[in-house]
N, C-alpha and C positions, 0 to 999 in steps of 0.2 A: 659170669661168663656165659655167652650164648653158644650152646652146643647143638649142632644140627645133625650129628650122626656118630655112630660108634661101631667100628669093626672089632669084634671081640677077640679075634685071633688072627695074626698074620705072621708068616714065616719069611716074608720077602721084604718088608718095609724097613727093618732094622737088621743089617747084615749080621748073620750068625746068631741072632737072638729070636726068642719067642716074644711077640709084642701084641699090643692092641693099638688101634689107631682111632684117635678122637678128632672129629671134624668140627672146627670152629666156624661160626657164621660171620660173613662179611669179607669183602675184598676191595682193594683200591685199584686193581687191574680189571680189564675186560677182555682178556685174551679170547679171540673169536673161536678157538678150538677147545676151550675149556670144557671139561666133562661135568663140572659141578655148578651149573647155573643156579641150582636151588640154594646154593650157599653164597651166591654172588649178586644176583639181580634182585633188587628190592621187592619187586612184585611177586617173585617166587619165594623169597625169604619169608614173606608173610604167611605162606601156606605150608612152609616146611615144619614138620613136627620137631619139637624141642626135647632135649634130654636135660633134666635138671642137674646142677652140680652134685646135689645129694645122691641122686641116682647113679651118677658116674663114679663118685668116690666110694659108694657102697659096693659097686661092681669091683673096683680095684681092691678093696679090702678082702673081698671073697676070692680074688685071684692071686693073692700073695702066695709065693712059692710055686705058682704055675706060670706066671708071666715074668719076663725079665725086664720089660721096658714098655714105655708109652711113646707112641709117635703122635706128634701134634701137627696137624695140617689144617687146611681150610678149603676155600677162602684163603685169607692171609692172616696167620696168627698174630703177627707183630703189630697190627693196627689196634690191638686191644691193650689199653693202658694197664689193666690188671693182670696181664699175662705173667709177670714175675711171681705174683702171689699165687696164681693158679698152679704154676709149675712147682712152686715151693711146697705146696700141699702134696703134690705127686711125689716129690723127692723125699719128703718126710715118711712116706709109706715104703721107701726103699727101692723104688723103681728107677732105672735109667730113663733118660728122656732124649728123644730125637726130635729136632725141630725142622719142619719143611717150610721154606720161606722164598719169597721172590726177591729178597734183598733190598727192598725199598725203604727200610727203616733201620739204618745202621746204628742209630743211637740205642734202640731197643735191643738189637742184636748184641752190641758191645756190652750192654748192661747184663744181659742174660749170661754171657760168657764170663764176665768178670765176677759175677756172683755164683759161679759154678752151678748154674741151673740147667745147663744143657751138656750132654755127653757126645752128641753127634748132630751135625748140621748138614742139611741137604739144601742147596740153593739152585733154583732154576735160572739158567741163563737163556733169555728169550730171543736174543738177536745179537749180531756183531756189535761191539762197542767202538771199533775203529772204522773209519772211512776217510775219504779224501777231504771231506768238509764237516764241520761241526753240525751244520744243518742236516746233512744226510745222516749222520750218526743218530741224531735225535729222531729223525723220521723213521729210521729202521726200527728202533726200539718202540716208538709210539705205535707203529703199524702192528707190530707183533703183540703188543699188550693192550691195544685199544684204549690207551690212556696217555696223558701227558706225563712223561717220565723225566726225573732228574738223574741223568747218568752219573753225576758225581756221587750220588747215594749208592748206586749200583756198584760202582768201582770201589767205594769205601767198604761196602759190605764184603766184597771179594777179598780185599786185603785183610780185613778183620778176621775173616774165617781162616785164611791161609796162615796167619800169624798166631792163631788161637791156641795151638797145641792140642786141640781135641780132634777126634775123627771127623772127617767131613767128605762131602762129594759135591761136585757141580754136575749139572745135567741139563740136557736140552731135549725137549719134545720136538722131533723133526717132522715138519708139516710141508707137504708138497704145496707149492705156490707161495709159501712164506720163506722157506729155507732152501737154498741151493747147496751143492757140495762146497762151493767156494765160501758160502756163509758159515758153514760148520767149521771149515778150516780156519776162517778168520776168528770165530768165537774161541776156538781152542788156543790160537796164538794170543788172543787178548787175555786169557786167564792163566796160561802156562808160565812157569811150571806149577803143577799142582798135584795133590795126592791122588785124586780119583775123578774121572769124568765118564758119564754114562750118556749114550745115545738112546733115546726112548722113541720108539716108533709111534706115530699118531694113530689113534683109533677113531674112526668116523661114527661115533655114537653119542647121542643126546648132547650135542655141542651147543655152546652158548649162542653162537651164530648158526642157525639151522642150515645155512648154505654149506657149511663145512661137513655136514653129514654126507654130502655127495662127493667129498674129496677122497680120492684113493690114496691109501698109504703108500709110501715108498716100498719097493720090493726089498726083501732081506739082503739081496746082493748089493744094493746101493749102500746100505748101512755097513755091510762087511767091508766093501771097498773103501768107504770113507774112514772106517776105523783103522785100516792099515796105514792110512796117510797121517793119522794123528796120534797113534798109540805111543809113540816114542816120547811124547810130551808129558806123559803121566805115569805114575807108578801102577795105577789101575785104569784100564780103559775098556769098557765093555758095552754090550748092546742089551737093551731090555726091549723085548717084543710085546 
């Protein structure tokens, strides 16, 4: 497994738990506002320091009894064919596992859930799934992700997660110029009803596309007003700043 980073302690990435976050290298999306270009762009991946699996698992063994869980993100973890084996080693040490995913690989997602390898899944919803025409639907998601996307896979992942019986959340990073209030409302209608949905405000720092570093985030009031319009669709609906 190619590991590009490790946050040794986090109290916010797994709700109610003390976790560490491991960052896997590689992604099939090119979201222009992405904060982790060093894990996504091949030319930057070459320069990114690596953490060996041995170093990572030695760290986990030392933290048994201090950490509750491991959050696996990227990049996009599900592009790694050896992800089940990697998570299996984590589970054997007694840790809970949260997976952060873009939902592009429903087969891997379903395998992980069926094998009881994940305890919590967070899926990013990048753009509305519904529109007046199929062409426009694809264009919306492709623009948001910077890649050619199969929306059937995104939809299938959403349904797999909702039917999984495990804890989960959907979330959208709200970016001025990419998302309007109407877009957010459409996204929530596309995925509702669901357990939890989070609005995450964009931060203009070290973005994959440097142009987005000049993009101003939406004011808190915009997110608060939007939340009021959508919160009835979810058991949990919150804002992350």
